[in-house]
C-alpha positions in Angstrom: -28.7 58.8 34.3 -25.4 58.0 32.7 -24.7 55.2 35.2 -27.9 53.4 34.3 -27.2 53.5 30.5 -23.9 51.6 31.0 -25.4 48.7 33.1 -24.9 45.4 31.2 -22.5 46.8 28.6 -19.6 44.9 30.1 -21.4 41.5 29.9 -22.4 42.2 26.3 -18.7 42.9 25.5 -17.6 39.8 27.3 -20.1 37.6 25.4 -19.0 39.1 22.0 -15.4 38.5 22.9 -16.1 34.9 23.9 -18.0 34.3 20.7 -15.1 35.6 18.6 -12.6 33.5 20.6 -14.8 30.4 20.3 -15.1 30.8 16.6 -11.3 31.2 16.3 -10.6 28.0 18.4 -13.1 26.0 16.4 -11.4 27.0 13.2 -8.0 26.0 14.6 -9.4 22.7 15.8 -10.9 22.0 12.4 -7.5 22.7 10.7 -5.7 20.5 13.2 -8.2 17.6 12.6 -7.8 17.9 8.9 -4.0 18.1 9.2 -3.9 14.9 11.2 -6.1 13.1 8.8 -4.1 14.3 5.7 -1.0 13.1 7.5 -2.5 9.6 7.8 -3.5 9.7 4.1 0.0 10.6 3.1 1.5 7.9 5.3 -0.8 5.3 3.9 0.0 6.4 0.3 3.8 6.1 1.1 3.3 2.7 2.6 1.3 1.5 -0.4 4.0 2.7 -2.7 6.6 0.7 -0.8 4.4 -2.4 -0.7 3.8 -2.2 -4.4 7.5 -1.9 -5.1 8.2 -4.8 -2.8 5.8 -6.9 -4.9 7.8 -6.3 -8.1 11.0 -6.9 -6.3 9.8 -10.3 -5.0 9.0 -11.2 -8.6 12.4 -10.1 -9.8 14.0 -12.2 -7.1 12.1 -15.2 -8.2 13.0 -14.8 -11.8 16.7 -14.4 -10.9 16.5 -17.4 -8.6 15.4 -19.5 -11.5 18.5 -18.7 -13.4 21.2 -18.6 -10.7 20.0 -21.4 -8.4 17.6 -23.7 -10.2 19.1 -23.3 -13.7 15.6 -23.4 -15.1 14.3 -21.6 -18.1 14.0 -17.9 -17.5 10.5 -16.7 -16.7 9.0 -19.9 -15.5 9.3 -19.1 -11.7 10.5 -22.6 -11.1 7.5 -23.9 -13.0 5.0 -22.1 -10.7 4.1 -18.9 -12.6 4.4 -20.3 -16.2 0.8 -19.3 -16.7 -0.5 -15.8 -16.9 -2.5 -15.1 -13.7 -3.0 -13.3 -10.4 -0.8 -14.3 -7.5 0.2 -13.2 -4.0 3.7 -13.1 -2.6 5.4 -11.5 0.4 9.1 -10.7 1.2 9.7 -14.4 2.3 8.7 -15.6 -1.2 11.8 -16.0 -3.2 14.2 -15.2 -0.3 17.2 -17.5 0.1 16.2 -20.7 1.8 12.5 -19.9 1.5 9.7 -21.2 -0.6 10.0 -19.9 -4.2 6.4 -20.5 -5.2 3.7 -17.9 -5.7 0.2 -18.5 -4.5 -2.4 -18.2 -7.2 -5.6 -16.3 -6.3 -8.8 -15.9 -8.3 -8.7 -12.1 -8.7 -7.5 -8.8 -7.2 -7.7 -7.6 -4.5 -5.8 -10.2 -2.7 -6.0 -11.0 1.0 -5.2 -8.4 3.6 -1.5 -8.1 4.5 -0.5 -8.4 8.1 2.3 -6.7 10.0 4.7 -8.4 12.4 4.9 -5.9 15.4 8.4 -7.1 16.4 10.0 -6.7 12.9 7.6 -4.3 11.3 7.6 -6.5 8.2 4.4 -7.1 6.1 3.3 -10.7 5.3 0.2 -12.8 5.0 0.6 -14.7 8.3 1.3 -12.0 10.9 -0.8 -11.2 13.9 -1.9 -7.7 13.2 -4.0 -7.2 10.1 -3.5 -4.0 8.1 -5.8 -2.2 5.7 -3.6 -3.1 2.7 -4.3 -5.8 0.1 -1.8 -6.7 -2.6 -1.8 -9.0 -5.6 0.6 -9.5 -8.5 -0.9 -9.8 -12.0 1.7 -11.6 -14.2 1.6 -11.8 -18.0 4.2 -13.4 -20.3 5.2 -12.3 -23.8 6.2 -15.4 -25.8 8.1 -15.5 -29.1 8.9 -18.7 -30.9 8.0 -20.7 -27.9 10.4 -18.8 -25.6 9.4 -16.3 -22.8 11.0 -13.0 -23.7 9.2 -10.7 -21.3 7.4 -11.0 -18.0 5.1 -8.1 -17.1 4.3 -7.7 -13.4 1.5 -5.4 -12.1 1.8 -5.0 -8.3 -1.6 -3.8 -7.3 -2.3 -2.4 -3.8 -5.8 -1.5 -2.4 -6.5 0.2 0.9 -8.8 2.4 2.8 -7.9 5.5 4.9 -10.7 6.5 7.2 -14.1 6.7 5.6 -12.7 7.5 2.1 -13.7 5.4 -0.8 -11.2 2.6 -1.5 -7.9 3.7 -2.9 -5.6 1.8 -5.2 -2.1 1.9 -6.7 -0.8 -0.1 -9.6 3.0 -0.3 -10.3 3.9 -2.1 -13.5 7.3 -3.4 -14.2 8.7 -5.3 -17.3 11.4 -8.0 -16.9 13.3 -9.1 -20.0 15.4 -12.2 -20.5 18.9 -10.6 -20.2 20.6 -13.7 -19.0 23.1 -15.2 -21.3 
């Protein structure tokens, strides 16, 4: 009698053990998936921060170029950005020997940035399109007919996965400190 009561007990124990192990592995897989996704989100946020900073640096280079190379009035961007507006620029804009002009656009967000796979530099003409869009919103403060301050908002928009669009806005103020 005792032998017949224990029939099937081993299979029930094995099924319960498999259920517990499966639940544990599914939990681990869910955590790993979430971890990989959050790694991507963090990576995109870091890239966006650097791209926004690059936008303000490009503008600083253009303003300095006006004084040191062109001898123009400070804040005019060689006559290109004398009007308040929205522009695009990449690392080649304002670089020595490169075009100093900004390209005006109607509104933010700007066109998608591209990445050059050989140099890993972002621009608007590369072969691989990214999920980042950048624009520069420029405003001037004028006193007695002279530009005394240029405010630059470097605005980045991007998507990571199926999240709603994300954005970052870095604002920098440039003052006429040149003698």
